[in-house]
C-alpha positions in Angstrom: -64.2 -18.8 6.3 -61.1 -17.3 5.0 -58.5 -17.2 7.7 -56.3 -14.1 8.2 -53.4 -15.3 10.3 -51.6 -12.4 12.0 -50.1 -14.4 14.8 -46.5 -14.1 13.3 -44.6 -13.8 10.3 -43.4 -17.3 10.7 -46.7 -18.6 9.2 -46.0 -17.8 5.6 -46.1 -20.6 2.9 -43.3 -20.9 0.1 -44.4 -19.5 -3.2 -44.3 -21.3 -6.2 -41.0 -20.0 -7.6 -39.4 -20.6 -4.2 -40.7 -24.4 -4.3 -39.4 -24.6 -7.8 -36.0 -23.4 -6.5 -36.0 -25.9 -3.9 -36.9 -28.7 -6.1 -34.1 -28.0 -8.5 -31.5 -27.4 -5.8 -27.9 -28.9 -6.2 -27.6 -31.3 -3.1 -24.8 -32.9 -1.2 -23.9 -34.0 2.4 -23.6 -31.0 4.4 -22.0 -32.5 7.3 -19.2 -33.3 5.1 -19.2 -29.6 3.8 -20.3 -31.1 0.4 -23.7 -29.3 -0.1 -23.3 -26.6 -2.8 -26.6 -24.8 -1.9 -25.8 -24.6 1.7 -22.3 -23.2 0.8 -24.0 -20.7 -1.4 -26.2 -19.5 1.0 -23.6 -19.2 3.8 -21.1 -17.6 1.7 -23.3 -15.2 -0.1 -25.0 -14.1 3.1 -21.9 -13.6 5.0 -20.4 -11.5 2.2 -23.5 -9.5 2.2 -23.4 -8.9 6.0 -19.6 -8.1 5.8 -18.4 -11.2 7.8 -16.0 -14.0 6.8 -18.2 -16.9 7.0 -21.8 -18.3 7.8 -23.3 -21.4 9.3 -26.7 -22.6 8.3 -28.7 -23.7 11.3 -32.5 -25.1 11.4 -33.7 -22.3 13.6 -33.0 -18.8 14.9 -33.0 -20.4 18.5 -30.2 -22.8 17.6 -28.0 -20.1 15.7 -28.5 -17.8 18.6 -27.5 -20.5 20.9 -24.4 -21.7 19.1 -23.3 -18.0 18.9 -23.4 -17.7 22.7 -21.7 -21.1 23.4 -18.8 -20.1 20.8 -18.4 -16.7 22.7 -18.7 -17.8 26.2 -17.3 -20.6 28.5 -19.0 -22.3 31.5 -19.5 -19.9 34.2 -19.2 -17.0 31.9 -22.0 -14.3 31.6 -23.7 -12.5 28.8 -25.6 -9.2 29.2 -28.9 -9.0 27.5 -32.4 -7.3 27.4 -35.1 -8.4 29.8 -37.3 -9.0 26.9 -34.7 -10.2 24.4 -35.5 -13.5 22.4 -32.0 -14.8 23.4 -33.1 -14.5 27.1 -36.8 -14.7 27.3 -38.0 -17.0 24.6 -35.4 -19.5 24.0 -36.0 -22.0 27.0 -32.8 -20.7 28.9 -30.8 -22.9 26.4 -27.5 -20.9 27.3 -27.9 -21.5 31.0 -29.1 -25.1 30.7 -26.8 -26.3 28.0 -23.8 -23.8 28.4 -23.8 -23.1 32.0 -23.7 -19.4 30.7 -25.3 -17.0 33.2 -27.6 -14.2 31.7 -27.6 -10.8 33.2 -30.9 -9.3 32.0 -31.6 -5.5 32.0 -34.7 -3.7 31.3 -35.2 -2.2 28.0 -36.2 1.6 27.3 -39.6 2.3 25.5 -37.5 2.4 22.1 -36.3 -1.1 22.8 -32.6 -0.1 23.7 -30.8 -0.8 26.8 -29.4 2.4 28.6 -25.6 2.3 28.1 -24.9 3.2 31.6 -26.9 0.3 33.0 -24.7 -2.0 30.6 -21.7 -0.4 32.0 -22.8 -1.1 35.5 -23.7 -4.6 34.9 -20.1 -5.5 33.6 -18.6 -7.6 36.6 -15.3 -6.7 38.0 -12.4 -9.3 37.5 -13.1 -11.2 40.8 -13.4 -14.8 41.4 -16.6 -14.2 43.3 -18.4 -13.2 39.9 -19.3 -14.8 36.6 -17.0 -13.3 33.9 -18.7 -10.8 31.7 -17.9 -12.0 28.1 -20.7 -10.9 25.8 -23.2 -8.2 25.0 -26.3 -9.3 23.0 -28.9 -7.0 21.5 -31.8 -7.5 19.0 -32.7 -5.4 16.1 -35.8 -5.2 15.3 -37.2 -5.8 18.9 -40.9 -5.8 19.4 -40.9 -4.4 15.7 -38.9 -1.4 16.8 -35.7 -0.4 14.6 -32.8 0.3 16.9 -31.0 3.3 15.6 -27.5 3.1 13.9 -26.1 5.7 16.4 -27.2 3.5 19.4 -25.7 0.1 17.8 -22.4 2.3 17.3 -22.1 3.4 20.8 -23.1 0.0 22.3 -20.4 -1.7 19.9 -17.8 0.9 21.2 -18.8 0.2 25.0 -18.4 -3.6 24.4 -14.9 -3.2 22.6 -13.7 -0.9 25.5 -14.9 -3.4 28.1 -13.2 -6.5 26.1 -16.8 -8.0 25.3 -18.0 -9.8 22.4 -21.0 -8.2 20.7 -23.7 -10.5 19.2 -26.9 -9.5 17.4 -30.1 -11.5 17.3 -31.1 -10.1 13.9 -34.2 -12.4 13.4 -35.7 -9.4 11.7 -32.6 -7.5 10.7 -33.9 -7.1 7.2 -36.9 -5.1 8.5 -34.8 -2.8 10.0 -32.6 -2.5 6.9 -35.7 -1.7 4.7 -37.2 0.7 7.2 -34.1 2.7 7.2 -33.1 2.2 3.5 -29.7 1.1 4.3 -27.6 -1.8 3.4 -27.4 -4.9 5.6 -23.7 -4.5 6.4 -24.3 -1.0 7.7 -25.8 -2.9 10.5 -24.1 -6.3 10.5 -20.6 -5.0 10.6 -21.0 -3.4 13.8 -21.2 -6.8 15.6 -18.9 -9.9 16.0 -21.7 -12.3 15.2 -25.3 -11.9 13.9 -28.1 -14.5 13.8 -30.2 -13.7 10.6 -33.6 -15.5 10.2 -34.9 -16.7 6.9 -38.3 -17.9 7.8 -40.0 -15.0 9.0 -40.7 -11.9 6.8 -38.4 -13.4 4.0 -40.8 -16.4 3.5 -38.6 -19.4 3.5 -40.0 -22.4 5.4 -37.0 -23.0 7.8 -33.5 -21.7 8.7 -31.3 -19.1 10.0 -27.7 -18.1 9.2 -25.2 -17.1 11.9 -22.4 -14.9 10.4 -19.2 -14.0 11.9 -15.3 -14.7 11.7 -14.0 -17.9 10.7 -13.0 -18.9 14.2 -16.3 -18.3 15.9 -18.2 -20.2 12.8 -16.0 -23.2 13.4 -16.6 -23.3 17.0 -20.4 -22.9 16.4 -20.3 -25.6 13.7 -18.9 -27.9 16.5 -21.8 -26.7 18.9 -24.3 -27.1 16.3 -23.5 -30.8 15.6 -23.5 -31.4 19.5 -27.2 -30.0 19.5 -28.3 -32.1 16.6 -28.2 -29.4 14.2 -26.0 -31.2 11.5 -28.1 -31.8 8.5 -27.4 -33.7 5.4 -28.8 -32.7 2.1 -29.8 -29.4 3.6 -29.5 -27.7 0.2 -33.2 -28.2 -0.3 -33.8 -25.8 2.4 -30.9 -23.6 1.8 -32.1 -22.8 -1.7 -35.4 -21.4 -0.3 -33.2 -19.1 1.6 -31.1 -18.0 -1.2 -34.3 -17.4 -3.1 -35.7 -15.4 -0.4 -32.6 -13.3 -0.2 -32.6 -12.7 -3.9 -36.2 -11.8 -4.3 -38.1 -11.0 -1.1 -36.1 -8.5 0.8 -37.6 -5.4 -0.9 -41.1 -6.8 -0.3 -40.9 -6.2 3.4 -41.8 -2.5 2.5 -45.3 -3.7 1.6 -45.5 -5.3 5.0 -44.6 -2.2 6.8 -47.0 -0.1 4.8 -49.9 -2.6 5.4 -49.1 -2.4 9.2 -49.6 1.3 9.0 -52.7 0.9 6.9 -54.2 -1.4 9.8 -53.1 1.1 12.4 -54.9 4.1 10.3 -58.1 1.9 10.1 -58.4 0.8 13.9 -57.1 4.3 15.4 -59.8 5.9 17.3 -62.1 2.7 17.5 -64.0 2.6 20.8 -62.3 0.4 23.3 -59.0 0.2 21.5 -55.6 1.9 21.7 -52.8 1.4 19.2 -49.6 1.3 21.3 -47.3 3.9 20.2 -49.8 5.3 18.0 -48.1 4.0 14.9 -46.9 0.6 13.3 -43.5 -0.7 14.3 -42.2 -1.9 10.8 -44.4 -5.1 10.3 -46.0 -5.2 13.8 -49.0 -3.7 15.4 -49.8 -3.7 19.0 -53.1 -3.0 20.6 -54.5 -2.3 24.1 -58.0 -3.0 24.9 -60.2 -1.7 27.5 -60.3 -4.1 30.5 -64.1 -4.7 30.4 -63.7 -6.0 26.6 -60.2 -7.8 27.2 -61.2 -11.2 28.1 -63.2 -12.1 25.1 -61.5 -9.8 22.5 -59.1 -12.6 21.2 -61.8 -15.3 20.9 -64.2 -12.7 19.3 -61.8 -11.9 16.6 -60.9 -15.5 16.1 -64.4 -16.7 15.7 -64.4 -14.4 12.7 -61.1 -15.6 11.4 -58.7 -13.0 12.3 -56.0 -14.8 14.4 -53.4 -12.9 16.4 -51.6 -13.2 19.8 -51.7 -11.6 23.2 -53.4 -11.4 26.6 -53.3 -9.6 29.8 -51.4 -6.5 28.6 -51.5 -6.1 25.0 -52.2 -7.8 21.4 -49.6 -8.2 18.8 -50.7 -8.5 15.0 -47.9 -9.2 12.7 -48.2 -8.5 8.8 -46.3 -10.8 6.4 -46.0 -11.5 2.7 -49.1 -13.7 2.6 -51.4 -10.7 3.8 -53.0 -8.6 1.3 -54.6 -5.2 1.6 -58.3 -6.3 1.5 -57.4 -8.9 4.2 -56.2 -5.9 6.3 -59.7 -3.9 5.8 -61.4 -7.1 6.9 -59.3 -7.6 9.9 -59.7 -3.9 10.8 -63.5 -4.3 10.6 -63.6 -7.6 12.8 -61.3 -5.7 15.4 -63.3 -2.7 15.5 -66.6 -4.7 16.0 -65.0 -7.0 18.7 -63.9 -3.8 20.6 -67.5 -2.8 20.9 -68.7 -6.0 22.6 
């Protein structure tokens, strides 16, 4: 049985050309800042993002964490969305390892955090309170693109309040492609941005934190402390360079296939597409309660894998998925909804 894996866009495999780029990468010891392929990745992506410098990390969780640690001190606080990756899905690293207090706020239906709620959450300068130091957003979040107008307004709020402004841009290139804009139109609005290479872009590993030189040097120290100092890391960085040079525009195909899946399953008995459309490369489904318990297993038994549970199911399209696979997945999902 051919498996159609829609669990995440992290399941992609490097293509033959990417593997060739990795095998021919010029290497050095990056802990000594001597790996030319790592330097090329960091410099080129920082320039593309409109920032001074970059730092290659093995994961987005680490690049987000070193950013938070660079912006905040022990006893400080960062404001973040209730469902943001930096708060909900990174094992509490900022609190556990940095003694940084998160102040989570619920998201609106569009993925934003109401600006008046952010203002209200900023603490007074009073020794009873943690010092609010940073506002952290995510784009895309749950596949939703956060508008440029909102990002600009949130950035202005952060500046007026004297806060740092960080973006978890794990899928920021999905937002770029969906809006047909350049990367720096988003990333210049922030003091620091974590950009993932191993999701829709198809690299096997890695994220890059971009910011000014001072933040990057502080983050570099934290990266070493966290065990993220890699040696001949150019083998991995070369995959990121290849992805940035060749794979960004392909994200539009993922978005189109996600909408194709929506079109095929919409109106199926027992199923509801959340939002009635695709969110970039993600589709969210709700299933009638009577069918919910066996739905995931029934699809998996037919080779269609995705995630979810009590409230809804998430299907993520990526570069290893083709149109005929979407057709097959839709058939399996429609039939499972009837059981």
